[in-house]
Backbone as ProteinMPNN parsed JSONL, in Angstrom:
{"seq_chain_A": "MELTRPVLARASQPMPTSLGTLDAIHLATALMWAEQAGSPLVMATHDRLLATAARASGLRVVG", "coords_chain_A": {"N_chain_A": [[-1.733, 5.092, -6.648], [-2.597, 3.039, -9.236], [-4.627, -0.025, -9.359], [-3.1, -2.405, -10.92], [-1.665, -4.846, -12.966], [1.085, -5.219, -12.227], [1.189, -4.412, -9.47], [-0.791, -6.41, -8.363], [0.626, -8.667, -9.075], [3.134, -8.46, -7.26], [1.545, -8.444, -4.971], [0.592, -10.969, -4.778], [2.88, -12.521, -4.453], [5.189, -14.042, -1.788], [4.675, -12.913, 1.338], [5.895, -11.349, 4.563], [4.452, -12.121, 6.703], [1.346, -14.245, 7.35], [-1.345, -12.922, 5.143], [-4.22, -11.474, 4.533], [-6.206, -11.033, 1.14], [-6.524, -8.365, 0.559], [-5.161, -6.955, 2.577], [-2.637, -7.837, 1.521], [-2.568, -6.601, -1.02], [-2.754, -3.835, -0.217], [-0.207, -3.586, 1.323], [1.546, -4.293, -0.793], [1.209, -2.089, -2.752], [2.076, -0.073, -1.133], [4.602, -0.749, -0.743], [5.498, -0.636, -3.407], [5.3, 2.182, -4.118], [6.901, 3.403, -2.272], [9.253, 2.311, -3.328], [9.112, 3.633, -5.969], [9.002, 6.425, -5.475], [11.403, 6.645, -4.107], [11.753, 7.354, -1.377], [11.26, 7.138, 2.1], [8.37, 5.441, 3.55], [5.596, 5.75, 5.379], [3.271, 3.561, 6.833], [0.286, 3.888, 8.178], [-1.845, 2.06, 10.037], [-4.114, -0.003, 11.908], [-4.222, -2.549, 11.964], [-2.765, -5.471, 13.198], [-1.279, -7.65, 12.034], [-0.845, -6.798, 9.111], [0.507, -4.679, 10.039], [2.629, -5.712, 11.27], [3.678, -7.174, 8.847], [4.508, -5.103, 7.486], [6.466, -3.74, 8.829], [8.273, -5.665, 8.817], [9.127, -5.547, 6.051], [10.256, -3.37, 5.833], [9.198, -0.921, 6.271], [8.122, 2.019, 8.24], [5.748, 1.758, 10.616], [2.612, 3.567, 11.938], [0.309, 3.685, 14.265]], "CA_chain_A": [[-1.317, 4.108, -7.409], [-3.665, 2.445, -9.954], [-4.414, -1.477, -9.213], [-2.401, -2.804, -11.837], [-1.114, -6.199, -13.005], [2.221, -5.445, -11.484], [0.424, -4.497, -8.134], [-1.465, -7.568, -8.219], [1.815, -9.565, -9.085], [3.675, -8.187, -6.102], [0.677, -8.779, -3.766], [0.635, -12.578, -4.742], [4.122, -13.253, -4.001], [5.203, -14.571, -0.392], [4.79, -11.634, 2.468], [6.752, -11.909, 5.715], [3.454, -12.977, 7.583], [0.18, -14.299, 6.302], [-2.14, -11.477, 4.989], [-5.606, -11.588, 3.385], [-5.985, -10.465, -0.152], [-6.92, -6.931, 0.603], [-3.977, -6.579, 3.056], [-1.523, -7.908, 0.741], [-2.831, -5.579, -1.89], [-2.151, -2.689, 0.407], [1.138, -3.607, 1.304], [2.334, -4.091, -2.085], [1.117, -0.961, -3.14], [2.953, 0.898, -0.306], [6.157, -1.001, -1.007], [5.835, -0.083, -4.844], [5.212, 3.343, -4.208], [7.927, 3.785, -1.833], [10.226, 2.451, -4.441], [8.975, 4.55, -7.112], [9.404, 7.677, -4.782], [12.657, 6.598, -3.629], [11.734, 7.991, 0.036], [10.842, 6.364, 3.16], [7.087, 5.668, 3.845], [5.048, 5.913, 6.804], [2.159, 3.308, 6.922], [-1.01, 4.121, 9.135], [-2.588, 0.724, 10.06], [-4.529, -0.655, 13.545], [-4.396, -4.2, 11.607], [-1.792, -6.309, 13.674], [-0.709, -8.444, 11.123], [-0.419, -5.846, 8.297], [1.862, -3.712, 10.714], [4.035, -6.64, 11.376], [4.44, -7.339, 7.618], [4.936, -3.892, 6.935], [7.578, -3.584, 9.357], [9.271, -6.679, 8.194], [9.403, -5.293, 4.676], [11.22, -2.321, 6.024], [8.22, 0.323, 6.434], [7.644, 2.367, 9.331], [4.26, 1.794, 10.797], [2.123, 4.124, 13.07], [-1.344, 3.415, 14.268]], "C_chain_A": [[-2.552, 3.341, -7.8], [-3.415, 0.662, -9.189], [-4.166, -2.041, -10.52], [-1.859, -4.311, -11.938], [0.186, -6.174, -12.379], [2.05, -5.347, -9.864], [0.309, -5.76, -7.678], [-0.492, -8.691, -8.085], [2.623, -9.541, -7.737], [2.765, -8.646, -4.822], [0.483, -10.441, -3.801], [1.74, -13.22, -4.466], [4.119, -13.323, -2.333], [5.333, -13.188, 0.403], [5.547, -12.269, 3.5], [5.744, -12.582, 6.752], [2.098, -13.134, 6.506], [-0.678, -13.334, 6.333], [-3.113, -12.063, 4.05], [-5.301, -10.711, 2.058], [-5.833, -8.985, -0.155], [-5.626, -6.296, 1.154], [-2.765, -6.625, 2.417], [-1.391, -6.851, -0.505], [-2.274, -4.108, -1.355], [-0.555, -2.375, 0.624], [2.279, -3.615, 0.119], [2.337, -2.933, -2.866], [2.087, 0.146, -2.452], [4.534, 0.566, -0.897], [6.534, -0.304, -2.512], [5.743, 1.34, -4.838], [6.303, 4.037, -3.462], [9.267, 3.468, -2.612], [10.277, 3.302, -5.303], [9.511, 5.904, -6.509], [10.523, 8.047, -4.412], [12.91, 7.338, -2.311], [11.035, 7.161, 0.847], [9.246, 6.504, 3.131], [6.728, 5.235, 5.114], [3.816, 5.158, 6.583], [1.258, 3.385, 8.132], [-1.872, 2.765, 9.121], [-3.047, 0.685, 11.576], [-4.666, -2.084, 13.222], [-2.895, -4.789, 12.116], [-0.975, -6.933, 12.798], [-0.213, -7.631, 9.891], [0.737, -5.081, 8.757], [2.79, -4.495, 10.707], [4.44, -6.964, 10.002], [5.055, -6.03, 7.252], [6.206, -3.712, 7.547], [8.576, -4.517, 8.906], [9.936, -6.35, 7.021], [9.958, -4.045, 4.661], [10.498, -0.777, 6.296], [8.224, 0.701, 7.854], [6.033, 2.493, 9.499], [3.913, 2.569, 12.08], [0.837, 3.611, 13.124], [-1.537, 2.236, 15.474]], "O_chain_A": [[-3.416, 3.014, -6.986], [-2.382, 0.244, -8.665], [-5.145, -2.145, -11.26], [-1.645, -4.908, -10.883], [0.491, -7.268, -11.904], [2.673, -6.082, -9.097], [1.034, -6.259, -6.817], [-0.622, -9.556, -7.218], [2.758, -10.607, -7.136], [3.265, -9.144, -3.814], [0.225, -11.044, -2.759], [1.705, -14.428, -4.23], [3.241, -12.78, -1.663], [6.174, -12.388, -0.006], [5.854, -13.461, 3.468], [6.124, -13.454, 7.533], [1.832, -12.563, 5.448], [-0.905, -12.783, 7.41], [-2.942, -12.849, 3.118], [-4.386, -9.896, 1.944], [-5.001, -8.454, -0.892], [-5.028, -5.394, 0.568], [-1.896, -5.766, 2.572], [-0.323, -6.372, -0.884], [-1.499, -3.398, -1.997], [0.116, -1.4, 0.286], [3.419, -3.151, 0.093], [3.286, -2.683, -3.608], [2.71, 1.019, -3.056], [5.366, 1.358, -1.34], [7.538, 0.367, -2.752], [6.268, 1.794, -5.855], [6.685, 5.138, -3.86], [10.235, 4.226, -2.559], [11.353, 3.842, -5.56], [10.455, 6.45, -7.08], [10.897, 9.215, -4.297], [13.994, 7.868, -2.068], [10.18, 6.433, 0.343], [8.777, 7.57, 2.733], [7.398, 4.492, 5.831], [2.963, 5.892, 6.083], [1.677, 2.825, 9.144], [-2.55, 2.501, 8.128], [-2.391, 1.302, 12.415], [-5.163, -2.844, 14.054], [-1.914, -4.545, 11.414], [0.219, -6.65, 12.892], [0.975, -7.825, 9.632], [1.74, -4.852, 8.081], [3.854, -4.16, 10.186], [5.66, -7.062, 9.872], [6.155, -6.012, 6.699], [7.139, -3.512, 6.77], [9.706, -4.114, 8.626], [11.098, -6.701, 6.818], [10.189, -3.53, 3.567], [11.122, 0.268, 6.48], [8.322, -0.195, 8.693], [5.262, 3.117, 8.77], [4.569, 2.436, 13.114], [0.284, 3.131, 12.135], [-2.658, 1.802, 15.739]]}, "name": "protein", "num_of_chains": 1, "seq": "MELTRPVLARASQPMPTSLGTLDAIHLATALMWAEQAGSPLVMATHDRLLATAARASGLRVVG"}
């Protein structure tokens, strides 16, 4: 997925936890990809805050 205005707009919206800019972009991209694909997405991360936000957003997380 390209870094587009819609991705940046999604990343700038409130997230379930406080995230830095790049983590917010990663989460926004994952959420938008999952919506477009219409299938569950598994996010792999060792970042605790990103993992918490991803789980709170309905994604399965490994790592």
